[in-house]
N, C-alpha and C positions, 0 to 999 in steps of 0.2 A: 871552555874559557870564555870570558866576556871582556870586551875592551873597557878598561877603566879610564884611561886618559891618553891624549896624544900631545906631545910637546916636541918642538923642533930641536931642542937641546938634549933632552933626556930620552927621546924616542917614544915608542908605544909601550903602555903599561897594561898588563892583563891581570884579571882576577881569576884564579883557578876555582871553578865551581865544584868540580868533583876531582880531588887529588887522586892520582893513580896509587895502587897498593904499595908500590915500591917507592913512592914519593917523587916529587918533581925532579930531584937531583938524578934520578935514574936515567932520564932522557935529555937533560939540559945540555949535555955536551955532544949529543948526537945531532945530525942535520934534521931540522924540523921545518915543516911548511905550514903556514897559517892559511886556513880555508874558512871563508865566511859565506853563508848562504844569503843571496839577495833575490829580489823579485825577478831580476833579469837573468840570473845565472849564479855562478860561483866566482868570488874574488879570492885569488890566492897569491901568495908570495913567500919566498924563503925567509925564514926568521934568522937574520944575521945578528951576531952579538947577543944571543939569548942568554939572559942572566936572571938570577934570583935576587930580589931586593929584601931588605930587612923587615919591611912591613908585610911580608908574605906574598907580595905581588911578583909577577914575572915582567921582564922588560926586554925589548929588542930594538935594534936600530930601525929608523924609518926606512922602508924599502925604497930603492931607486927605481925598481920596476915592479909592477903588479899586473897580473894577468886576469882578465875577465873571461870566463868560460861560459859560452852560451848554452842554454838548455835545449834548444830546438832549432831545426833547420830554418824555420821562417822567422827567426829572431829579428825584431825590428828595433830601430833606435830613432828617437825623435830628432828631427832636423835641428842643426845648430841655429842660434839666433844670428844668422848671417844673411842680410838682405841681398847680397850678391849671389847667393846660391839658389839657382832656379832650375826648372825643367822647361825645355823648349819642345812644344808639341807641334808637329808639322801636319797640316791637313792636305795641302796641295801646293803647287808651285806659287810662291808669293804669298801664301796664307799660313800663318803660324800663330801660336799662342804661348805666352809665358805663364807658367803655373808655379804657385808657391808649393814647396815641399813640406808635408806634414811629418812623415817618417819614411825610412828606407830600410830595406832588408837586402839580403844577398841576391834575391831574385824578384824583387818587387818594390813598389813605391806607392805612397798615398799622397794624392795631390789635393790642393785647395783651390777651387776655381770659382769664378763669379757665376752665379746662377744665370743661365741663359746665354752664356758666352758661346756655347756650342751644344749640339745635341748629344746627350749622354745616354748610351744604351749598352747594357751588359753584353759583352761579346764583340763589341766594336774594337777593331785593331787600328792603332795609330802607328804609322811607320816613320822611320828616319828621325826619331826623337833623340835629344841629347840632354845631358846635365851640363850646366855651365856655371862658372864663377869668374866674373870679369872676362878676361880674354881666353881663359882655359875652357876646353870642352872635351867631353868624352867622345868615344867613337859612337856612331849612330846606332840606335837600337829600336826595336819594335815593342810596343806595349799592347796588351789586351785588357780591356776593362772587365774586372771581376765583380765589382760592387759599387754602388753609389748611394749616398745618403745625405740628407741636409746637414749643414754645419750646426753644431751645438752652440757656436760662438756668435755667428751672424746669420740672420735669415736670408741675406742676399748671397750667401756662399754655399757651395756644395763640396762634399768630400768624395773623392773618386779613388777607389783602390784598384791598382793596375799590377799586372804580372808581366815579366819579360816574356815576349813571344818568340820562340825559336831563337834564343840568344846565341851569339857566337861565344867562343871561349874567351875572347877579349872583353865582351860585354860582361860576362860573369866575373872576370878578374876586376874590372873597374867598379862594379857594384859592390863586390865584397870589400875592395880596398876602401871605398867611400864609407861603407857601414862601419868597418873596423876603425878607420881614422876618426870618425865622429865619436864612437864609443870610447876609444882610448883617450882622446882629448878630454872627454867629459870626466872620465875616471881620474885623469891626471890634473883636473882643474885648469885646463888650458883650452877650453872649448872655442875661444875666439881664434885659435890657431890650428883648428882641426885640419885645414886644407894642406898643411905642411907635410902630412903623412899620407895624403891621397895620391895614388899613382898617376893621376891625370892632371893634377893641378901644378 
């Protein structure tokens, strides 16, 4: 099937590309799940109110909940357009740096830094880092630099890929919660409110 149209009143309409041998009426009364392949994974939801239309199309109600299933463990999501969402990198007592977040996964993060702000070397471990948004902060975690490259957007910036280093169970929970909250908010078209579903905000 392919999506023909989406309407708030009439729901989703589908065009049946290859009708089953027994016809669409053979399964229309059975529980059905819509699955769509995306670049980032699979989007799926139960098809409530599935019905056949006079024009040969199928229709169902707009889902209240849709699930995005990731394809791999290192699944990354772009950071939300939220200037208050930052990473704090601690170097020593009284010395810290605020970094912009490019994307985040369950066990890592890509940062955007000002070139020359600090010495960047693969294998360097940053300790006692946190994610923050306004007054909310995650538990402290350690990062190890895995890669670094010039920013394609600005010559004065650098992209630094980091992985959680010896994370605690709580660190993993908070990173997973952050990644899931951002992706769910983006799919639900409420990205400006992503923080409402993050465990630490």
